[in-house]
C-alpha positions as CSV (number, residue, x, y, z in Angstrom):
1,M,98.3,60.5,80.4
2,T,100.7,62.9,81.6
3,H,103.1,60.6,83.5
4,V,104.9,57.1,82.6
5,P,104.0,54.3,84.6
6,H,106.1,53.2,87.2
7,D,106.8,49.6,85.2
8,L,108.2,51.8,82.3
9,N,110.2,53.9,84.8
10,N,111.7,50.9,86.2
11,L,112.5,49.2,82.7
12,S,114.6,52.5,81.8
13,L,116.5,52.6,85.4
14,A,117.7,49.1,84.6
15,K,118.5,49.5,81.0
16,Q,120.9,52.7,82.3
17,Y,122.3,50.4,85.1
18,F,122.9,47.4,82.8
19,D,124.4,49.6,80.2
20,R,126.9,51.2,82.7
21,L,128.3,47.9,83.5
22,S,131.5,46.7,82.2
23,A,132.0,44.2,79.4
24,D,133.1,41.4,81.2
25,D,130.5,41.8,84.4
26,L,128.7,38.6,85.2
27,S,125.3,39.8,84.4
28,R,126.4,40.8,81.0
29,R,127.9,37.4,80.4
30,Y,124.7,35.6,81.3
31,F,122.8,38.1,79.5
32,S,124.8,36.9,76.5
33,G,124.0,33.5,76.9
34,E,126.9,31.8,79.1
35,K,125.3,29.1,81.4
36,Y,125.5,29.2,85.2
37,I,127.2,26.7,86.8
38,P,127.0,26.6,90.4
39,S,130.3,26.1,92.6
40,F,130.9,23.4,94.9
41,T,130.4,25.2,98.1
42,N,127.0,26.7,96.5
43,R,125.8,23.4,95.7
44,L,126.9,22.1,99.3
45,K,124.9,25.1,100.7
46,F,121.9,24.4,98.8
47,L,121.8,20.7,99.7
48,L,122.3,21.2,103.5
49,F,120.5,24.8,104.1
50,T,117.7,24.4,101.7
51,D,115.1,26.1,103.7
52,S,117.8,28.9,104.3
53,V,118.5,29.7,100.9
54,L,115.0,29.7,99.9
55,S,113.8,31.8,102.4
56,E,116.5,34.3,101.3
57,L,115.7,33.9,97.7
58,T,111.7,34.5,98.8
59,R,112.9,37.9,100.4
60,F,114.9,39.5,97.8
61,Y,112.8,38.1,94.8
62,P,109.2,38.3,96.4
63,Y,107.4,38.8,93.1
64,Q,109.3,36.1,91.5
65,P,106.5,33.2,90.8
66,I,109.1,30.4,90.6
67,V,111.0,31.4,93.5
68,K,107.7,31.8,95.6
69,R,106.1,28.8,94.6
70,S,109.6,26.5,94.9
71,Y,109.5,27.5,98.4
72,E,106.0,26.8,98.8
73,V,106.5,23.3,97.6
74,Y,109.5,23.0,99.9
75,K,107.4,23.8,102.9
76,E,104.7,21.5,102.0
77,R,107.1,18.6,101.5
78,S,108.9,19.3,104.8
């Protein structure tokens, strides 16, 4: 094989990006184990505009199984 598969290329690009982040960056803090605690406005947004939030997540993360399944379950129940 003379070329690197796309998945491996993507991993190296993600690592390069992550390595350039500052020490106090939110992504680094979550990677280090800091727990995500949503703000009151984020909680309110999710409660009032669930369909909008889930459709936005589906649009930005179409290959994430949990996002896709959550939206499907929400649609089935509504």
